N, C-alpha and C positions, 0 to 999 in steps of 0.2 A: 504494500500500500504506500502511496506517495502522500506526504504531508505538504500542503501548500500553505505557507505562513504569509499572511498579507494584511495590509491596511486597506479596506475596501474603497476609501476615498482617493487612494493613490492611483494616478492614471497609469503608471507603469504596472502596478499590480493588476489593474483592470485589463490591460493588454495581455499580460502573462496568463491571466485566468482564461481569457478568450482563446488564446493560443492552445492552452491545455484542452479546452472543450472542443476546439476545431480538430485537434489531433486525437480525439476520443481517449484521452488519458484520464483514468479514474483517479480521483484524489480526495483527500479529506481536507476541508477548508478550516483554517484557524485564524481568527482575528488577533493580530499581534498586540493590540492594546488590551483587549478583554482577557486574553490568555497569553500574557507575556512569557517568553521563554525563560526557563529557570537557568541559573548559573551552570547546573549540571548538564542540562540539555545543550547549552551553548558550548561548553567544553567538549562535549561529544561531537557536536557538529563541526567545530573548528578543526578538531583532530581528523575527522573523516573527510573534510573538504580539502585538506592539504594547504589551505590558505592561511595567511597571517591573521592573527586576531583583529588587527586594525581594519581589515576588510569587512568585518561584521558591523562596523559603526556606520550609521547613516550620517555621513559627513556633510550632506547638504541640508539636513534637517534643522529646524529652528531650535530645537532643544539642544542639539550639539553645539550650535553657535552661542546660545544663551549661556550654556555652562562653560564656554571657552575651552572646549575639550582639545582643540588643535594644540593649544599650549600646554595643557595639563596631561594629556595622554602619555607623552614620552617619559614623564616622571613617575607614572603609575606602574605598579606591578601587574602582572597578568591577572592575579587573583582579584585585585581592585577593579580591573577592567571588566572581568566577568561579573562581579558583584554589581557594578554600575549598570551594565547592559541589562541585567536581570531586574533592575528597578523600574524600567520604563521602555515599553515596546517601541516608542517613537525614536529611541536611540539606535535601534537595530536596523541595519540595512535590509531592505525588502524589495521584492518578494524573496522568500526562501523556499527552496524545494529540498525536502529531506526524503530521500529514497533509499532503498536497500543498498544500492551500489554507488550512491553519490550524494553530495550536499552542494546545491547551487545557490549562489548569493547574487541577487540582482537578476534582471531579465536580459539575457543576451541570447537572442533567438538561435544563432548558429551553435552555441554551446548547448542549449537545451535540445536542439535537433539531434546533436551527436550523442548526448548522454541519456535522453529519454526515449 
């Protein structure tokens, strides 16, 4: 089963969801604000994705800018970063795909085409 973690008002998430539906991919939908990922989930997803932890931050989000994370993140430990991400879904890059064989961050159609 594929988990699709999204913020429904996000236009990129809407495009990604439409893409999944057009490709007849069955998924479980999860609202990132109502059901924020836990620190444990995030740790697992980062490990499985092979990406750096910083790629999981929504760097274009208002919350990211409001908290001045661009300056703060380099000084934070990974544990602090995971804890921070787990406090607010708006800090997490979206959409996220969590599948058996991969974790995809953001919507890059070519990457999704290859992995799903």
